[in-house]
Structures are given as C-alpha cells and as structure tokens.
C-alpha atoms as an extended CHARMM CRD file, in Angstrom:
* protein
*
        79  EXT
         1         1  UNK       CA            -12.6300000000        4.8670000000       13.2010000000  PROA      1               0.0000000000
         2         2  UNK       CA            -10.2860000000        6.2450000000       15.8550000000  PROA      2               0.0000000000
         3         3  UNK       CA             -7.8630000000        9.1300000000       15.3680000000  PROA      3               0.0000000000
         4         4  UNK       CA             -4.6080000000        8.9870000000       17.3570000000  PROA      4               0.0000000000
         5         5  UNK       CA             -2.4660000000       12.1370000000       17.4450000000  PROA      5               0.0000000000
         6         6  UNK       CA              0.5860000000       13.1490000000       19.4240000000  PROA      6               0.0000000000
         7         7  UNK       CA              3.5510000000       15.4800000000       19.3750000000  PROA      7               0.0000000000
         8         8  UNK       CA              6.8170000000       14.7900000000       21.2060000000  PROA      8               0.0000000000
         9         9  UNK       CA              9.6280000000       17.2480000000       21.7700000000  PROA      9               0.0000000000
        10        10  UNK       CA             12.9210000000       15.5040000000       21.0330000000  PROA      10              0.0000000000
        11        11  UNK       CA             14.8860000000       18.4830000000       22.3600000000  PROA      11              0.0000000000
        12        12  UNK       CA             14.4130000000       22.2850000000       22.3970000000  PROA      12              0.0000000000
        13        13  UNK       CA             14.6330000000       22.5810000000       18.6010000000  PROA      13              0.0000000000
        14        14  UNK       CA             13.2170000000       19.3120000000       17.2180000000  PROA      14              0.0000000000
        15        15  UNK       CA              9.8010000000       17.6850000000       17.5240000000  PROA      15              0.0000000000
        16        16  UNK       CA              8.0220000000       14.6440000000       16.1330000000  PROA      16              0.0000000000
        17        17  UNK       CA              4.3410000000       14.8710000000       15.1870000000  PROA      17              0.0000000000
        18        18  UNK       CA              2.2940000000       11.7620000000       14.3740000000  PROA      18              0.0000000000
        19        19  UNK       CA             -1.2980000000       11.0980000000       13.3600000000  PROA      19              0.0000000000
        20        20  UNK       CA             -2.9080000000        7.7060000000       12.6770000000  PROA      20              0.0000000000
        21        21  UNK       CA             -6.4230000000        6.7350000000       11.6240000000  PROA      21              0.0000000000
        22        22  UNK       CA             -7.1210000000        3.2700000000       13.0310000000  PROA      22              0.0000000000
        23        23  UNK       CA            -10.0850000000        0.9570000000       12.4860000000  PROA      23              0.0000000000
        24        24  UNK       CA            -10.4030000000       -2.5150000000       14.0160000000  PROA      24              0.0000000000
        25        25  UNK       CA             -6.7110000000       -2.4420000000       14.9600000000  PROA      25              0.0000000000
        26        26  UNK       CA             -5.5550000000       -1.6280000000       11.4130000000  PROA      26              0.0000000000
        27        27  UNK       CA             -3.9010000000        1.6540000000       10.4050000000  PROA      27              0.0000000000
        28        28  UNK       CA             -5.8530000000        3.1810000000        7.4970000000  PROA      28              0.0000000000
        29        29  UNK       CA             -3.8650000000        6.4150000000        7.0960000000  PROA      29              0.0000000000
        30        30  UNK       CA             -0.8460000000        7.9280000000        8.7920000000  PROA      30              0.0000000000
        31        31  UNK       CA              1.3910000000       10.9830000000        8.9290000000  PROA      31              0.0000000000
        32        32  UNK       CA              4.7170000000       11.1470000000       10.7760000000  PROA      32              0.0000000000
        33        33  UNK       CA              6.5830000000       14.4350000000       10.5480000000  PROA      33              0.0000000000
        34        34  UNK       CA              9.8610000000       15.8370000000       11.8660000000  PROA      34              0.0000000000
        35        35  UNK       CA              9.6610000000       19.5410000000       12.7440000000  PROA      35              0.0000000000
        36        36  UNK       CA             12.6960000000       21.7240000000       13.4660000000  PROA      36              0.0000000000
        37        37  UNK       CA             13.2290000000       25.2020000000       14.8430000000  PROA      37              0.0000000000
        38        38  UNK       CA             16.1640000000       26.8470000000       13.0880000000  PROA      38              0.0000000000
        39        39  UNK       CA             16.4540000000       30.0530000000       15.1290000000  PROA      39              0.0000000000
        40        40  UNK       CA             15.6650000000       30.6400000000       18.7700000000  PROA      40              0.0000000000
        41        41  UNK       CA             12.1410000000       31.9880000000       19.1130000000  PROA      41              0.0000000000
        42        42  UNK       CA             11.0480000000       30.7770000000       15.6520000000  PROA      42              0.0000000000
        43        43  UNK       CA              8.0980000000       28.4800000000       15.0770000000  PROA      43              0.0000000000
        44        44  UNK       CA              8.7130000000       24.8200000000       14.2910000000  PROA      44              0.0000000000
        45        45  UNK       CA              9.0130000000       24.0970000000       10.5510000000  PROA      45              0.0000000000
        46        46  UNK       CA              8.1880000000       20.6860000000        9.0240000000  PROA      46              0.0000000000
        47        47  UNK       CA             11.2960000000       19.2710000000        7.2910000000  PROA      47              0.0000000000
        48        48  UNK       CA             10.4430000000       15.6500000000        6.5000000000  PROA      48              0.0000000000
        49        49  UNK       CA              7.1000000000       13.8670000000        6.4160000000  PROA      49              0.0000000000
        50        50  UNK       CA              6.0700000000       10.2720000000        5.7760000000  PROA      50              0.0000000000
        51        51  UNK       CA              2.3810000000        9.9040000000        4.9490000000  PROA      51              0.0000000000
        52        52  UNK       CA             -0.3190000000        8.2100000000        2.9150000000  PROA      52              0.0000000000
        53        53  UNK       CA             -2.0360000000       11.3550000000        1.6270000000  PROA      53              0.0000000000
        54        54  UNK       CA             -2.0430000000       10.2320000000       -2.0330000000  PROA      54              0.0000000000
        55        55  UNK       CA             -3.2140000000        6.6770000000       -1.3870000000  PROA      55              0.0000000000
        56        56  UNK       CA              0.2760000000        5.2420000000       -0.9580000000  PROA      56              0.0000000000
        57        57  UNK       CA              3.0590000000        5.6150000000        1.5830000000  PROA      57              0.0000000000
        58        58  UNK       CA              5.7080000000        8.1190000000        0.5460000000  PROA      58              0.0000000000
        59        59  UNK       CA              8.1590000000       10.6520000000        1.9430000000  PROA      59              0.0000000000
        60        60  UNK       CA              8.1510000000       14.4260000000        1.4040000000  PROA      60              0.0000000000
        61        61  UNK       CA             11.3240000000       16.3860000000        2.0870000000  PROA      61              0.0000000000
        62        62  UNK       CA             10.1980000000       19.9150000000        2.8490000000  PROA      62              0.0000000000
        63        63  UNK       CA             12.5460000000       22.8190000000        2.2420000000  PROA      63              0.0000000000
        64        64  UNK       CA             11.7720000000       26.1940000000        3.8410000000  PROA      64              0.0000000000
        65        65  UNK       CA             12.7780000000       28.1580000000        0.7160000000  PROA      65              0.0000000000
        66        66  UNK       CA             12.3070000000       25.6140000000       -2.0850000000  PROA      66              0.0000000000
        67        67  UNK       CA              9.6600000000       23.3000000000       -3.5020000000  PROA      67              0.0000000000
        68        68  UNK       CA              9.1450000000       20.0620000000       -1.5580000000  PROA      68              0.0000000000
        69        69  UNK       CA             10.7870000000       16.8780000000       -2.8490000000  PROA      69              0.0000000000
        70        70  UNK       CA              8.5240000000       13.7970000000       -3.0320000000  PROA      70              0.0000000000
        71        71  UNK       CA             10.1040000000       10.3840000000       -2.6690000000  PROA      71              0.0000000000
        72        72  UNK       CA              7.8300000000        7.4770000000       -3.5920000000  PROA      72              0.0000000000
        73        73  UNK       CA              8.7880000000        4.3810000000       -2.1730000000  PROA      73              0.0000000000
        74        74  UNK       CA              7.3290000000        2.5910000000        0.4890000000  PROA      74              0.0000000000
        75        75  UNK       CA              6.6760000000       -0.3800000000       -1.7400000000  PROA      75              0.0000000000
        76        76  UNK       CA              3.1580000000       -1.5060000000       -0.8560000000  PROA      76              0.0000000000
        77        77  UNK       CA              0.2030000000        0.4900000000       -2.1050000000  PROA      77              0.0000000000
        78        78  UNK       CA             -2.3670000000        1.1060000000        0.5830000000  PROA      78              0.0000000000
        79        79  UNK       CA             -5.9580000000        0.2830000000       -0.2250000000  PROA      79              0.0000000000
C-alpha cells in the first residue's frame, strides 16, 4: 500500500490538504480537506472535509465554534 499526501496553498488564507491510500492503482481510502485562515497570523482551520473514515464517502462541514455537520452522500459504499 502506498500513502500519497500533499498540501497546496490556494492563496495566503486558503489551503487544500489531500491524503490517499493506494494499492495496485486503486484508491482504498481518501481525505480531501479545505483549510482556511480567518485572521492574519492565525493557524489554518479545517472547514470542509470529504473522506472515507467511516467506511463510506461523506462530507463533514466543520464549524470553528459549533459541532461538525456530517453529510452522507457520495452514493457508493466503499468496501
């Protein structure tokens, strides 16, 4: 199994982070996350994440001061 990770700055206040576990050319697990910096000098905060952490593809909307919102929906279950 091969782990592919990268982070790309989109501009000074927004970044994209991605991680994929790949085996024989097939993605087994993934995480793709948008991170934003709200105030100059602050750390980046995750705000939206697509991943397969519960065995199926879904989206989490992350709120800095509230509970995260989970959106189930990428239709195919991953095995």
